[in-house]
KOLMARVEX-953348 format. One record per residue (C-alpha): residue in three letters; x, y, z; residue number from 1. Coordinates in pm, 1 decimal. Layout:
> r / u / v / w / k
> Ala / X / Y / Z / NUM
...
END
This chain:
> r / u / v / w / k
> Arg / 10130.3 / 12880.5 / 10603.5 / 1
> Met / 10031.0 / 13210.4 / 10444.5 / 2
> Lys / 10365.7 / 13209.8 / 10263.3 / 3
> Thr / 10289.9 / 12855.3 / 10150.5 / 4
> Leu / 9948.8 / 12959.6 / 10021.7 / 5
> Leu / 10094.4 / 13254.6 / 9835.7 / 6
> Tyr / 10351.8 / 13024.9 / 9676.4 / 7
> Leu / 10084.8 / 12774.8 / 9577.4 / 8
> Gln / 9865.8 / 13052.3 / 9441.1 / 9
> Lys / 10151.7 / 13173.6 / 9222.6 / 10
> Lys / 10285.0 / 12835.2 / 9106.6 / 11
> His / 10007.9 / 12578.1 / 9130.8 / 12
> Lys / 9637.8 / 12558.8 / 9051.5 / 13
> Phe / 9591.6 / 12250.6 / 9271.9 / 14
> Phe / 9753.6 / 12119.6 / 9589.4 / 15
> Ile / 9715.9 / 11847.8 / 9853.8 / 16
> Val / 9576.6 / 11918.1 / 10201.3 / 17
> Lys / 9660.7 / 11663.8 / 10471.2 / 18
> Pro / 9682.4 / 11643.7 / 10852.0 / 19
> Lys / 10029.6 / 11673.2 / 11003.8 / 20
> Thr / 9956.6 / 11376.2 / 11229.3 / 21
> Gly / 9737.2 / 11072.5 / 11178.9 / 22
> Gly / 9751.5 / 10777.1 / 10948.7 / 23
> Asp / 9581.4 / 10538.1 / 10708.0 / 24
> Gly / 9543.0 / 10811.8 / 10446.6 / 25
> Lys / 9250.6 / 10968.7 / 10631.5 / 26
> Ser / 9135.5 / 11329.2 / 10579.7 / 27
> Ile / 9361.6 / 11386.7 / 10277.7 / 28
> Tyr / 9206.6 / 11576.8 / 9992.0 / 29
> Lys / 9292.2 / 11776.7 / 9682.4 / 30
> Asp / 9203.5 / 12145.7 / 9671.9 / 31
> Gly / 9247.7 / 12422.4 / 9417.5 / 32
> Leu / 9252.5 / 12795.2 / 9371.5 / 33
> Lys / 8914.0 / 12788.5 / 9198.4 / 34
> Asn / 8762.2 / 12685.2 / 9533.6 / 35
> Ile / 8920.0 / 12973.1 / 9727.3 / 36
> Ala / 8722.7 / 13297.6 / 9717.8 / 37
> Asn / 8949.4 / 13475.5 / 9966.3 / 38
> Leu / 9304.5 / 13360.6 / 10040.5 / 39
> Asn / 9313.4 / 13525.9 / 10383.0 / 40
> Asp / 8988.8 / 13355.9 / 10489.3 / 41
> Tyr / 9121.1 / 13022.6 / 10366.0 / 42
> Tyr / 9438.8 / 13071.5 / 10567.1 / 43
> His / 9246.5 / 13135.4 / 10889.2 / 44
> Lys / 9025.8 / 12835.9 / 10818.3 / 45
> Leu / 9331.6 / 12609.9 / 10822.3 / 46
> Lys / 9532.7 / 12793.0 / 11088.6 / 47
> Gly / 9587.7 / 12597.6 / 11407.5 / 48
> Lys / 9446.7 / 12271.1 / 11271.0 / 49
> Gly / 9778.2 / 12097.3 / 11211.7 / 50
> Ile / 9739.9 / 12100.1 / 10835.1 / 51
> Ile / 10016.4 / 12050.5 / 10578.0 / 52
> Leu / 9987.6 / 12181.0 / 10222.2 / 53
> Glu / 10184.0 / 11991.3 / 9958.8 / 54
> Glu / 10253.9 / 12041.0 / 9591.6 / 55
> Ile / 10106.7 / 11801.5 / 9337.9 / 56
> Val / 10368.8 / 11543.8 / 9240.1 / 57
> Leu / 10405.2 / 11449.4 / 8874.7 / 58
> Gln / 10485.7 / 11079.7 / 8881.4 / 59
> Asn / 10659.1 / 10851.7 / 8635.0 / 60
> Arg / 10433.2 / 10770.1 / 8339.6 / 61
> Glu / 10471.9 / 10393.5 / 8366.9 / 62
> Ile / 10377.1 / 10403.0 / 8734.1 / 63
> Ala / 10085.2 / 10637.7 / 8666.7 / 64
> Lys / 9936.2 / 10382.7 / 8427.6 / 65
> Phe / 9835.4 / 10163.0 / 8721.1 / 66
> Asn / 9612.9 / 10433.3 / 8869.4 / 67
> Pro / 9627.5 / 10790.4 / 8734.5 / 68
> Ser / 9403.5 / 10945.0 / 9002.7 / 69
> Ser / 9661.3 / 10889.5 / 9279.0 / 70
> Val / 10034.6 / 10921.4 / 9323.1 / 71
> Asn / 10139.6 / 10556.0 / 9346.3 / 72
> Thr / 10422.8 / 10516.6 / 9591.9 / 73
> Val / 10668.5 / 10254.1 / 9705.7 / 74
> Arg / 10668.4 / 10184.9 / 10079.6 / 75
> Val / 11026.2 / 10093.9 / 10168.3 / 76
> Val / 11096.3 / 9995.3 / 10528.4 / 77
> Thr / 11445.6 / 10042.2 / 10670.5 / 78
> Val / 11604.0 / 9937.7 / 10998.8 / 79
> Leu / 11944.6 / 10044.8 / 11128.2 / 80
> Asn / 12162.3 / 9755.3 / 11243.3 / 81
> Thr / 12414.6 / 9768.8 / 11530.0 / 82
> Asp / 12668.5 / 9940.7 / 11303.5 / 83
> Asn / 12408.2 / 10204.8 / 11208.1 / 84
> Ile / 12391.7 / 10067.9 / 10855.4 / 85
> Pro / 12043.6 / 10093.2 / 10698.8 / 86
> Ile / 11895.8 / 9758.6 / 10598.4 / 87
> Ile / 11596.8 / 9747.4 / 10364.2 / 88
> Met / 11355.6 / 9502.6 / 10525.0 / 89
> Thr / 11058.6 / 9513.4 / 10288.3 / 90
> Ala / 10941.3 / 9705.4 / 9982.8 / 91
> Asn / 10587.5 / 9725.4 / 9849.3 / 92
> Phe / 10428.1 / 9905.2 / 9555.9 / 93
> Arg / 10110.7 / 10089.4 / 9655.5 / 94
> Met / 9842.6 / 10177.7 / 9401.5 / 95
> Gly / 9517.7 / 10369.1 / 9429.8 / 96
> Asn / 9197.1 / 10190.5 / 9331.7 / 97
> Gly / 9058.5 / 10443.1 / 9084.4 / 98
> Thr / 8822.4 / 10616.1 / 9327.0 / 99
> Gly / 9038.3 / 10869.2 / 9509.9 / 100
> Ile / 9367.1 / 11054.9 / 9534.6 / 101
> Ala / 9526.7 / 10827.2 / 9797.6 / 102
> Asp / 9710.8 / 10502.8 / 9726.6 / 103
> Asn / 9687.0 / 10407.0 / 10093.6 / 104
> Phe / 9617.9 / 10041.5 / 10169.1 / 105
> His / 9365.8 / 10140.0 / 10436.2 / 106
> Gln / 9174.1 / 10349.3 / 10181.5 / 107
> Lys / 9111.3 / 10036.6 / 9970.8 / 108
> Gly / 9432.2 / 10075.6 / 9773.5 / 109
> Val / 9615.6 / 9778.7 / 9621.7 / 110
> Val / 9959.1 / 9666.9 / 9739.4 / 111
> Ala / 10213.5 / 9426.7 / 9588.7 / 112
> Ala / 10550.2 / 9301.1 / 9714.3 / 113
> Val / 10868.8 / 9421.8 / 9545.2 / 114
> Asp / 11185.7 / 9214.0 / 9525.6 / 115
> Ile / 11447.0 / 9420.0 / 9706.4 / 116
> Glu / 11738.2 / 9305.8 / 9491.8 / 117
> Thr / 11581.3 / 9372.4 / 9151.6 / 118
> Gly / 11293.4 / 9616.1 / 9206.6 / 119
> Ile / 11058.3 / 9376.6 / 9025.3 / 120
> Ile / 10710.6 / 9314.6 / 9167.3 / 121
> Lys / 10707.2 / 8952.9 / 9282.9 / 122
> Ser / 10351.1 / 8907.3 / 9410.6 / 123
> Ile / 9997.9 / 8962.7 / 9294.0 / 124
> Gly / 9816.4 / 9267.9 / 9425.4 / 125
> Ala / 9600.5 / 9259.4 / 9738.0 / 126
> Asp / 9364.9 / 9498.4 / 9914.5 / 127
> Ile / 9253.8 / 9535.6 / 10275.1 / 128
> Glu / 8944.3 / 9321.3 / 10212.2 / 129
> Gly / 9161.9 / 9027.3 / 10115.7 / 130
> Lys / 9085.0 / 9043.8 / 9745.7 / 131
> Thr / 9376.9 / 8963.3 / 9516.8 / 132
> Tyr / 9458.6 / 9086.8 / 9169.0 / 133
> Leu / 9685.2 / 8969.8 / 8890.4 / 134
> Phe / 9575.7 / 9278.9 / 8698.7 / 135
> His / 9492.9 / 9614.3 / 8854.1 / 136
> Pro / 9114.1 / 9628.8 / 8910.5 / 137
> Phe / 9081.1 / 9978.7 / 8764.0 / 138
> Ser / 9341.5 / 10008.3 / 8489.6 / 139
> Gly / 9391.0 / 9644.4 / 8392.0 / 140
> Gln / 9770.5 / 9679.0 / 8415.2 / 141
> Gln / 9951.9 / 9355.5 / 8495.7 / 142
> Ile / 10102.3 / 9381.2 / 8841.6 / 143
> Val / 10338.6 / 9083.5 / 8870.0 / 144
> Gly / 10665.2 / 9132.9 / 8683.1 / 145
> Phe / 10653.6 / 9513.4 / 8663.6 / 146
> Lys / 10993.3 / 9665.9 / 8737.9 / 147
> Ile / 10994.0 / 9979.6 / 8948.2 / 148
> Pro / 11180.5 / 10248.1 / 8747.4 / 149
> Tyr / 11501.4 / 10391.1 / 8896.1 / 150
> Trp / 11507.5 / 10122.8 / 9164.0 / 151
> Glu / 11874.0 / 10173.2 / 9252.6 / 152
> Glu / 11805.8 / 10543.3 / 9307.8 / 153
> Val / 11508.4 / 10457.2 / 9529.6 / 154
> Cys / 11726.8 / 10233.4 / 9747.5 / 155
> Lys / 12000.7 / 10496.8 / 9774.4 / 156
> Thr / 11745.7 / 10764.0 / 9870.0 / 157
> Val / 11599.8 / 10565.8 / 10161.3 / 158
> His / 11950.3 / 10459.4 / 10267.2 / 159
> Asp / 12057.5 / 10823.1 / 10297.3 / 160
> Ala / 11728.8 / 10927.4 / 10460.8 / 161
> Ala / 11759.6 / 10658.2 / 10727.4 / 162
> Leu / 12086.8 / 10815.6 / 10846.0 / 163
> Val / 11947.4 / 11166.9 / 10891.0 / 164
> Val / 11794.9 / 11088.5 / 11232.8 / 165
> Pro / 11963.3 / 10760.5 / 11333.7 / 166
> Glu / 11785.9 / 10759.6 / 11671.1 / 167
> Val / 11474.0 / 10654.4 / 11476.6 / 168
> Arg / 11592.1 / 10311.1 / 11375.7 / 169
> Tyr / 11274.1 / 10186.1 / 11207.4 / 170
> Val / 11104.4 / 10389.4 / 10933.4 / 171
> Gly / 10863.2 / 10314.9 / 10652.5 / 172
> Trp / 10939.1 / 10556.8 / 10367.8 / 173
> Asp / 10672.6 / 10653.2 / 10113.9 / 174
> Val / 10872.6 / 10712.4 / 9797.3 / 175
> Val / 10764.1 / 10872.9 / 9470.2 / 176
> Ile / 10940.3 / 10823.9 / 9137.5 / 177
> Gly / 10894.4 / 11151.0 / 8950.5 / 178
> Cys / 10827.1 / 11190.7 / 8579.3 / 179
> Asp / 11181.5 / 11321.0 / 8539.0 / 180
> Gly / 11338.8 / 11037.8 / 8737.6 / 181
> Ile / 11382.1 / 11245.5 / 9051.4 / 182
> Ile / 11315.9 / 11041.3 / 9365.3 / 183
> Ser / 11113.5 / 11213.9 / 9637.4 / 184
> Ile / 11003.5 / 11107.0 / 9983.4 / 185
> Ile / 10649.3 / 11208.6 / 10073.3 / 186
> Glu / 10693.7 / 11106.2 / 10436.3 / 187
> Gly / 10865.9 / 10872.3 / 10676.2 / 188
> Asn / 10647.9 / 10665.9 / 10910.4 / 189
> Asp / 10808.7 / 10577.0 / 11242.8 / 190
> Thr / 10522.4 / 10337.5 / 11317.6 / 191
> Ala / 10487.1 / 10191.0 / 10967.8 / 192
> Asn / 10224.0 / 9920.0 / 10988.5 / 193
> Pro / 10358.2 / 9578.6 / 10881.8 / 194
> Asp / 10017.0 / 9470.4 / 10753.1 / 195
> Ile / 10105.4 / 9621.2 / 10414.3 / 196
> Ser / 10407.2 / 9396.8 / 10363.3 / 197
> Gln / 10228.7 / 9089.5 / 10497.7 / 198
> Ala / 9912.2 / 9132.7 / 10291.7 / 199
> Ala / 10107.0 / 9156.2 / 9967.0 / 200
> Asp / 10274.1 / 8814.9 / 9969.3 / 201
> Gln / 10070.5 / 8652.5 / 10249.5 / 202
> Glu / 10385.7 / 8587.3 / 10452.0 / 203
> Gly / 10427.9 / 8679.8 / 10816.9 / 204
> Lys / 10729.4 / 8902.8 / 10877.9 / 205
> Trp / 10800.4 / 8815.9 / 11242.1 / 206
> Pro / 11098.9 / 8587.7 / 11156.1 / 207
> Leu / 11244.8 / 8874.6 / 10951.8 / 208
> Tyr / 11205.4 / 9137.7 / 11222.8 / 209
> Lys / 11272.0 / 8931.6 / 11536.1 / 210
> Pro / 11655.8 / 8961.2 / 11530.9 / 211
> Tyr / 11639.3 / 9338.5 / 11476.6 / 212
> Ile / 11384.3 / 9391.8 / 11751.9 / 213
> Lys / 11619.0 / 9213.7 / 11989.9 / 214
> Ile / 11906.8 / 9437.7 / 11877.0 / 215
> Ile / 11702.9 / 9756.0 / 11923.0 / 216
> Lys / 11590.7 / 9651.2 / 12271.4 / 217
> Glu / 11951.2 / 9585.3 / 12375.9 / 218
> Leu / 12064.8 / 9921.4 / 12237.5 / 219
> Asn / 11784.5 / 10099.9 / 12422.6 / 220
> Lys / 11896.7 / 9938.8 / 12749.1 / 221
> Lys / 12256.4 / 10051.9 / 12694.4 / 222
> Gln / 12140.9 / 10405.7 / 12617.9 / 223
> Gly / 11941.5 / 10418.3 / 12939.2 / 224
END
């Protein structure tokens, strides 16, 4: 981590601090060199606490318009079928709510369903309190009908990522579209909560997942 800190000190004035394990966007915060009096002391403060330091991501301008204080990601869930071919099950656009750096649904972010074939948002936005939005509550941007930029590249990225560790057959990928069109994955969630995809369009996803759960159970039995 000291090497990471030295790199950040040289290249970046700000960076993201987040726990290596956990969920729901908890305990994530933005820090900067102006807050660090002594780099060595800062290193020992973080050492052994399971902390990850990440660079600030510069996101696509059109996506940033929804909420500029957070990196607004697309949660794309993939499942490997019996032929180990990645299938995109659901896709949802996640937006911060104007009050913090996280776009996480459980941190009062807003989520909307994305049509997998076209990359166009097909539902109104919703938050964890059950409130719904045709327009983003902070920025006023219309949510329904927005097309996620570089959607084909997003789909190819998660397709390739799903094959890296095929033993993990179900993953929810948090994908960033960069300002230069480069697609990045912030993380892959092996226990991606389906409440995000269900809250967006108010449709239960059990009928969608049931056949794949049966397949995975049968494969697990065969593998011992």
